[in-house]
C-alpha positions as CSV (number, residue, x, y, z in Angstrom):
1,M,-102.0,-40.2,105.1
2,A,-104.7,-42.2,106.7
3,V,-104.6,-44.8,109.1
4,R,-108.1,-46.7,109.8
5,T,-108.6,-47.3,113.7
6,H,-111.8,-49.1,113.1
7,R,-113.9,-51.3,110.5
8,R,-116.1,-49.8,108.4
9,D,-116.0,-51.7,105.5
10,L,-113.9,-54.1,103.7
11,A,-110.9,-52.8,104.9
12,S,-108.7,-54.1,108.0
13,V,-108.0,-52.2,111.5
14,G,-104.3,-50.5,110.7
15,Q,-105.1,-50.5,107.0
16,F,-103.0,-47.1,105.4
17,G,-102.9,-45.1,102.5
18,W,-104.1,-41.9,101.2
19,D,-106.7,-41.0,98.2
20,G,-105.4,-37.7,96.7
21,G,-107.1,-34.8,95.2
22,L,-106.8,-36.0,91.1
23,G,-108.1,-39.5,91.6
24,T,-105.1,-41.6,93.1
25,T,-106.0,-44.0,95.8
26,A,-103.0,-46.3,97.4
27,Y,-103.4,-48.1,100.4
28,A,-101.3,-50.9,102.3
29,D,-103.7,-53.6,104.5
30,P,-101.0,-55.4,106.1
31,A,-103.6,-57.9,108.2
32,E,-104.5,-59.0,104.7
33,G,-101.2,-58.7,102.6
34,L,-102.5,-56.3,100.1
35,I,-101.2,-53.4,98.4
36,G,-103.2,-51.6,96.0
37,I,-102.6,-48.4,93.9
38,L,-104.9,-46.8,91.4
39,L,-103.8,-43.6,89.2
40,T,-106.1,-41.7,87.3
41,Q,-106.5,-38.2,86.3
42,T,-110.2,-37.6,87.4
43,A,-110.7,-35.1,89.9
44,M,-112.5,-35.7,93.0
45,D,-114.6,-33.1,92.0
46,S,-116.2,-36.1,89.8
47,V,-119.4,-38.2,91.0
48,D,-117.5,-41.1,88.9
49,T,-114.4,-40.8,90.7
50,P,-115.6,-42.2,94.2
51,R,-117.7,-44.8,92.8
52,L,-114.3,-46.1,90.5
53,H,-112.6,-46.1,93.6
54,R,-115.1,-48.4,96.0
55,D,-115.5,-50.7,92.9
56,F,-111.7,-50.8,92.6
57,W,-111.5,-51.5,96.6
58,T,-114.3,-53.9,96.2
59,A,-112.2,-55.8,93.7
60,A,-109.1,-55.6,95.5
61,Y,-110.6,-57.7,98.5
62,Q,-112.6,-60.0,96.6
63,T,-109.4,-61.3,95.4
64,I,-108.7,-62.3,99.0
65,G,-109.7,-66.3,99.9
66,D,-110.6,-67.0,103.1
């Protein structure tokens, strides 16, 4: 489990979740009312997995209106 303590990218402080070793990513961002879960079977040793995670979270945060 991870809890974001400072803003580094799209996620708000207080976002919490987990990146699993086989490509799973699941986080909740209470400040934005956002929950996202991506389940894959691509090990984190692949260069495509981090890119997929970044693209998934970018798309998820883009759906939030200001």
